[in-house]
C-alpha positions, 0 to 999 in steps of 0.5 A, a space after each residue: 825938745 824941738 819946739 820953740 817957745 813964744 819968745 815974743 812974749 818974753 820981756 827984754 828985762 826982768 820984771 822989777 816988781 818980781 824980786 825972785 825973777 830979778 834974782 834968778 836973772 842976775 844969778 843966771 847972767 852972772 853964771 853964763 856971762 861972767 863966771 863961765 867965761 872967767 873959768 874958760 879964760 883961766 883954763 886957756 891961760 894955764 891957771 886952772 885945769 879943765 876939771 874946774 868946769 865941772 867941779 861945782 863943789 869948788 866954784 864958791 858962788 856963795 850960799 845964796 847963789 841958785 840957778 833955779 830948777 832945771 839947772 844941771 851939767 854933764 861932761 861928754 867925752 867926744 874922743 881921745 882929744 876932746 870933751 864937752 861940758 854941757 850946762 842945761 839952764 832953766 827955761 829962759 824968762 828974759 830975752 838973752 838968757 841961755 837955754 844951754 851952754 857948752 865948753 869944748 875942751 881940747 884935752 891935748 893942749 887944755 884950751 877951751 871955747 864957750 858957746 851958748 844957745 840964747 833966746 832971741 827977740 824974734 822967736 829964734 835961738 842965737 848960737 853965740 861964742 862967748 869970752 871975757 871980752 866978746 859975746 858974738 852971735 854966730 848964727 840963728 838956729 831954728 830950734 832949741 834942740 840940745 843935739 842941734 846945739 851940740 852939733 854946732 859946738 862940736 
């Protein structure tokens, strides 16, 4: 997909009168903004192996946790030195939600970097670098195309 969605019609916060939307947003923002950055930090600090990024049976997010329809992830081996785990999130419903997340792992030293492609307020997509302490908007990207996002990651 290379088309842009109309982000000018997306709300900046979830509609409080729509409990399902609020729950989805809360789960999504936790996963993309806290859970994945914590996993990456624990990998970088040597507390977890990179396999933790795609061993969803070990995530312990709770029985009620649900990312929604369209969430999936896969591991891509780039070469002998690097792999990337790509998270495909459901269609964004609120400004700032990510369409994709990707963790680039250096297999030689077990370090990782986490990036997202987030829907912006002006119809563009923001390529971001995320960690526990930072959320940096690195670039504006004119497309939501997954291959373009991965090009930026790699």
